[in-house]
C-alpha positions as CSV (number, residue, x, y, z in Angstrom):
1,X,-15.4,6.4,-2.6
2,X,-11.6,6.7,-2.9
3,X,-11.4,7.7,-6.6
4,X,-13.8,10.6,-6.0
5,X,-11.3,12.2,-3.7
6,X,-8.7,12.5,-6.4
7,X,-11.3,13.6,-8.9
8,X,-12.4,16.4,-6.5
9,X,-8.7,17.5,-6.1
10,X,-8.2,17.5,-9.8
11,X,-11.3,19.7,-10.4
12,X,-11.0,21.9,-7.3
13,X,-7.3,22.9,-7.4
14,X,-5.0,24.1,-10.2
15,X,-1.2,24.8,-10.5
16,X,0.9,24.7,-7.4
17,X,-2.2,24.3,-5.2
18,X,-3.0,21.0,-6.9
19,X,0.5,19.7,-6.4
20,X,0.2,20.6,-2.7
21,X,-3.2,19.0,-2.4
22,X,-2.0,15.8,-4.0
23,X,1.1,15.8,-1.8
24,X,-1.1,16.1,1.3
25,X,-3.3,13.4,0.0
26,X,-0.4,11.0,-0.6
27,X,1.0,11.8,2.9
28,X,-2.4,11.1,4.4
29,X,-2.8,7.7,2.7
30,X,0.6,6.6,3.8
31,X,0.4,8.0,7.3
32,X,-3.0,6.3,7.8
33,X,-1.6,2.9,7.0
34,X,1.2,3.4,9.6
35,X,-1.0,4.9,12.4
36,X,-3.4,2.0,11.8
37,X,-0.8,-0.3,13.3
38,X,-0.8,1.7,16.6
39,X,-4.6,2.2,16.6
40,X,-5.2,-1.4,15.9
41,X,-2.9,-2.5,18.6
42,X,-4.6,-0.1,21.1
43,X,-8.0,-1.4,20.2
44,X,-6.9,-5.0,20.6
45,X,-5.4,-4.2,24.0
46,X,-8.6,-2.3,25.0
47,X,-10.9,-5.0,23.5
48,X,-14.2,-3.0,23.8
49,X,-17.3,-5.1,24.2
50,X,-15.1,-8.2,24.0
51,X,-15.0,-7.9,20.2
52,X,-11.4,-9.1,19.7
53,X,-10.0,-8.4,16.3
54,X,-13.4,-7.1,15.1
55,X,-12.9,-4.0,17.2
56,X,-10.5,-2.7,14.5
57,X,-13.6,-1.8,12.4
58,X,-14.6,0.8,15.1
59,X,-11.8,3.0,13.8
60,X,-14.0,4.1,10.8
61,X,-16.9,5.3,13.0
62,X,-15.5,8.5,14.5
63,X,-13.3,9.2,11.5
64,X,-16.3,8.8,9.1
65,X,-18.5,11.0,11.2
66,X,-16.0,13.8,11.3
67,X,-15.2,13.5,7.6
68,X,-18.9,13.7,6.7
69,X,-19.4,16.8,8.8
70,X,-16.4,18.6,7.4
71,X,-17.0,17.6,3.8
72,X,-20.5,18.8,3.8
73,X,-19.2,22.3,4.6
74,X,-16.0,22.5,2.6
75,X,-16.1,20.3,-0.5
76,X,-17.5,22.1,-3.5
77,X,-20.0,20.3,-5.8
78,X,-18.5,18.9,-9.0
79,X,-20.2,16.6,-11.5
80,X,-19.0,15.0,-14.6
81,X,-21.2,14.1,-17.6
82,X,-23.6,11.3,-16.9
83,X,-22.4,8.0,-18.2
84,X,-23.7,4.4,-18.4
85,X,-22.4,1.9,-16.0
86,X,-19.9,-0.4,-17.7
87,X,-21.2,-3.6,-16.0
88,X,-19.3,-6.0,-18.4
89,X,-16.1,-4.2,-17.8
90,X,-16.6,-4.1,-14.0
91,X,-17.4,-7.8,-14.0
92,X,-14.4,-8.8,-16.0
93,X,-12.0,-6.6,-13.9
94,X,-13.5,-8.1,-10.7
95,X,-13.0,-11.6,-12.0
96,X,-9.4,-10.8,-13.0
97,X,-8.6,-9.4,-9.5
98,X,-10.2,-12.4,-7.7
99,X,-8.2,-14.8,-9.9
100,X,-5.0,-12.9,-9.2
101,X,-5.3,-12.6,-5.4
102,X,-7.5,-15.5,-4.1
103,X,-4.9,-18.3,-4.4
104,X,-2.0,-16.5,-2.7
105,X,-4.3,-15.1,0.0
106,X,-5.4,-18.6,0.8
107,X,-1.8,-19.8,0.9
108,X,-2.3,-22.4,-1.9
109,X,0.5,-24.1,-3.8
110,X,2.6,-22.8,-6.6
111,X,0.6,-24.6,-9.3
112,X,-2.7,-23.1,-8.1
113,X,-1.2,-19.7,-7.9
114,X,0.2,-20.0,-11.4
115,X,-3.3,-21.1,-12.6
116,X,-4.9,-18.1,-11.0
117,X,-2.3,-15.8,-12.6
118,X,-3.1,-17.4,-16.0
119,X,-6.8,-16.9,-15.5
120,X,-6.2,-13.3,-14.4
121,X,-4.2,-12.6,-17.6
122,X,-6.9,-14.1,-19.8
123,X,-9.6,-12.0,-18.0
124,X,-7.6,-8.8,-18.3
125,X,-7.1,-9.5,-22.1
126,X,-10.8,-9.9,-22.5
127,X,-11.4,-6.9,-20.4
128,X,-9.2,-4.8,-22.7
129,X,-11.1,-6.0,-25.8
130,X,-14.5,-5.2,-24.2
131,X,-13.3,-1.7,-23.1
132,X,-12.3,-0.7,-26.6
133,X,-15.8,-1.3,-27.7
134,X,-17.6,0.4,-24.9
135,X,-19.1,3.9,-25.3
136,X,-18.5,4.8,-21.7
137,X,-15.7,2.4,-20.6
138,X,-14.8,1.8,-17.0
139,X,-11.2,2.3,-18.0
140,X,-10.5,4.5,-21.1
141,X,-7.8,2.7,-22.9
142,X,-6.2,6.0,-23.9
143,X,-5.0,6.3,-20.3
144,X,-3.0,3.1,-20.5
145,X,-1.6,4.3,-23.8
146,X,0.3,7.0,-21.9
147,X,3.9,5.9,-21.0
148,X,3.9,8.1,-17.9
149,X,0.7,6.5,-16.6
150,X,1.9,3.0,-17.2
151,X,5.3,3.6,-15.5
152,X,3.5,5.4,-12.7
153,X,1.2,2.4,-12.1
154,X,4.1,0.0,-12.0
155,X,5.8,2.2,-9.5
156,X,2.6,2.3,-7.3
157,X,2.4,-1.5,-7.5
158,X,6.0,-2.0,-6.4
159,X,5.9,0.7,-3.7
160,X,2.7,-0.2,-2.0
161,X,3.1,-3.9,-2.3
162,X,6.5,-3.6,-0.5
163,X,5.1,-1.4,2.2
164,X,2.1,-3.6,2.9
165,X,4.3,-6.7,3.0
166,X,6.8,-5.0,5.3
167,X,4.2,-4.0,7.8
168,X,2.9,-7.5,7.9
169,X,6.2,-9.3,8.2
170,X,7.4,-6.9,10.9
171,X,4.1,-7.4,12.9
172,X,4.6,-11.2,12.5
173,X,8.2,-10.9,13.7
174,X,7.5,-8.6,16.6
175,X,4.4,-10.4,17.9
176,X,5.1,-14.1,17.1
177,X,8.8,-14.0,16.9
178,X,9.9,-12.0,19.9
179,X,6.7,-12.1,21.9
180,X,5.5,-8.4,21.8
181,X,1.8,-7.9,22.5
182,X,-0.3,-6.1,19.7
183,X,0.0,-2.7,21.4
184,X,3.7,-3.0,22.0
185,X,4.2,-4.1,18.4
186,X,2.2,-1.1,17.2
187,X,4.3,1.3,19.3
188,X,7.4,0.0,17.6
189,X,6.0,1.4,14.4
190,X,5.7,4.9,16.0
191,X,9.2,6.2,15.0
192,X,8.5,5.0,11.5
193,X,5.2,6.9,11.4
194,X,6.7,10.1,12.8
195,X,9.5,10.1,10.3
196,X,7.0,9.4,7.5
197,X,4.8,12.4,8.6
198,X,7.8,14.8,8.7
199,X,9.2,13.9,5.3
200,X,5.9,13.6,3.5
201,X,4.8,17.1,4.6
202,X,8.2,18.8,4.0
203,X,9.7,17.0,1.0
204,X,7.1,17.1,-1.8
205,X,9.5,17.8,-4.7
206,X,9.8,15.1,-7.3
207,X,13.6,14.9,-6.8
208,X,12.8,13.4,-3.5
209,X,11.5,10.2,-5.1
210,X,14.9,8.8,-5.7
211,X,16.2,10.0,-2.4
212,X,13.2,8.3,-0.7
213,X,13.8,4.9,-2.2
214,X,17.5,5.1,-1.2
215,X,16.5,5.9,2.4
216,X,14.0,3.0,2.3
217,X,16.6,0.6,1.1
218,X,19.1,1.7,3.8
219,X,16.4,1.4,6.5
220,X,15.4,-2.1,5.2
221,X,19.0,-3.2,5.1
222,X,19.3,-2.0,8.7
223,X,16.2,-4.0,9.7
224,X,17.7,-7.1,8.0
225,X,21.0,-6.6,9.9
226,X,19.3,-6.3,13.2
227,X,17.1,-9.4,12.7
228,X,20.1,-11.5,11.7
229,X,22.5,-10.2,14.4
230,X,20.7,-8.9,17.5
231,X,19.7,-11.2,20.3
232,X,16.0,-12.0,20.8
233,X,15.6,-10.1,24.0
234,X,16.8,-6.7,22.6
235,X,15.6,-6.8,19.0
236,X,12.7,-4.4,19.4
237,X,15.0,-1.8,20.7
238,X,17.7,-2.4,18.1
239,X,15.1,-2.0,15.4
240,X,14.2,1.6,16.5
241,X,17.2,3.4,14.7
242,X,16.5,1.6,11.4
243,X,12.7,2.1,11.2
244,X,12.7,5.9,11.0
245,X,15.0,5.7,8.0
246,X,12.5,3.5,6.2
247,X,9.6,5.7,7.3
248,X,11.4,8.8,6.1
249,X,12.0,7.2,2.7
250,X,8.4,6.1,2.4
251,X,7.2,9.7,3.2
252,X,9.5,11.2,0.5
253,X,8.0,8.8,-2.1
254,X,4.3,8.7,-1.1
255,X,3.7,12.4,-1.3
256,X,4.8,13.2,-4.8
257,X,4.1,9.8,-6.3
258,X,0.4,10.4,-6.9
259,X,1.0,13.7,-8.5
260,X,3.7,12.1,-10.7
261,X,1.2,9.5,-11.9
262,X,-1.6,11.9,-12.6
263,X,0.5,14.7,-14.2
264,X,-0.7,15.5,-17.6
265,X,-4.0,13.7,-17.3
266,X,-6.9,15.5,-19.0
267,X,-9.4,16.9,-16.4
268,X,-12.1,15.0,-18.2
269,X,-10.3,11.7,-17.3
270,X,-9.6,12.7,-13.7
271,X,-12.2,10.4,-12.2
272,X,-11.1,7.4,-14.4
273,X,-7.4,8.1,-13.8
274,X,-8.0,8.3,-10.0
275,X,-9.9,5.0,-10.2
276,X,-7.2,3.3,-12.1
277,X,-4.5,4.6,-9.7
278,X,-6.4,3.7,-6.5
279,X,-7.3,0.3,-7.9
280,X,-3.6,-0.3,-8.4
281,X,-2.9,0.9,-4.9
282,X,-5.5,-1.5,-3.4
283,X,-4.3,-4.4,-5.6
284,X,-0.7,-3.6,-4.5
285,X,-1.7,-3.7,-0.8
286,X,-3.6,-6.9,-1.2
287,X,-0.9,-8.5,-3.3
288,X,1.8,-7.4,-0.9
289,X,0.0,-9.0,2.1
290,X,-0.8,-12.2,0.1
291,X,2.6,-12.7,-1.5
292,X,4.9,-11.5,1.3
293,X,2.7,-13.3,3.8
294,X,2.7,-16.5,1.8
295,X,6.5,-16.3,1.4
296,X,6.9,-15.7,5.2
297,X,4.8,-18.8,6.0
298,X,6.7,-20.8,3.5
299,X,10.1,-19.7,4.9
300,X,8.9,-20.2,8.4
301,X,7.7,-23.8,7.7
302,X,4.5,-23.2,9.7
303,X,1.6,-20.8,10.1
304,X,2.8,-17.6,11.9
305,X,2.0,-17.9,15.6
306,X,2.3,-21.7,15.5
307,X,4.1,-23.1,18.6
308,X,6.0,-25.3,16.2
309,X,8.1,-22.3,15.0
310,X,11.1,-21.2,17.1
311,X,12.9,-17.8,17.2
312,X,15.6,-19.0,14.7
313,X,12.7,-19.9,12.3
314,X,11.3,-16.4,12.6
315,X,14.8,-14.9,12.0
316,X,15.0,-16.9,8.8
317,X,11.5,-16.1,7.6
318,X,11.9,-12.4,8.4
319,X,15.2,-12.2,6.7
320,X,13.9,-13.8,3.5
321,X,10.8,-11.6,3.3
322,X,12.7,-8.4,4.2
323,X,15.1,-9.2,1.4
324,X,12.0,-9.4,-0.9
325,X,10.7,-6.1,0.3
326,X,14.2,-4.6,-0.2
327,X,14.2,-5.8,-3.8
328,X,10.8,-4.0,-4.3
329,X,12.3,-0.8,-2.9
330,X,15.1,-1.1,-5.4
331,X,12.6,-1.7,-8.2
332,X,10.7,1.4,-7.1
333,X,13.9,3.5,-7.2
334,X,14.6,2.3,-10.8
335,X,11.0,3.2,-11.9
336,X,11.0,6.7,-10.4
337,X,14.4,7.5,-11.8
338,X,14.0,10.0,-14.7
339,X,16.2,9.1,-17.6
């Protein structure tokens, strides 16, 4: 479903209106990932029908119903030319993504992760060969021949992997490290979400990308300083000044980033370009959770939530992984900087 949204925006808006629509879309995607922390914590605290963590899936029910009702009245019909399903390409791409993500998600050793990476590279190479010969390829190779698209996809990978990893490590630290309940942990994210909403809706100029990554880096450095220096009892409160800086930076990046990646894409390739972009976003989210989560567990020396881990262990693990996320923010800044 996700690529169709970008395709509809590309076909339904032109000029400044398209830039505004893409900015609102980017803001919505980022804001949803943050508010999900609060909504998930609230559902876990409420625990309807004694569903436990499964209650998080209930979020989609009212949102889906409202979206269906609104879309039926407001989204104009738009159809591309009918094309054959590229089943070989879809199968090879799925195989490559499973090989890339399965080992780190399962927390397996470095050798197994390296083997999965090698298998993913081989599957992607075969995928590229197959796509060049397809009449209706899943991913037109001409898209990946564009320097702007490739640079944009690398930016998306660094940005969203860092964000997903940061949300995970912060939840680990708040809940297992300093003993917050899920709702309390989610509420700590609220200042970050508010700052994200404000900047994403007011700062959609491309020059904001670099400023955003600088704010992200400052906020992450503040989180790192609090984790290392603040006492256990007061850490949640001391984190509150640093989190809005990170959220403001994320908002400044998320809104214009999608428009930057899709700028110059032929309308005929809008659906494919949206699919490539959102696949990269989903891969980045999954990879951020897998790799940052695996690094956190490795630095902790135990599974998060294990009684064997003490508060100093969590300080060490959170500091290590926050440093990794900070590095991804710096990489994002380098990639968005126009030279």
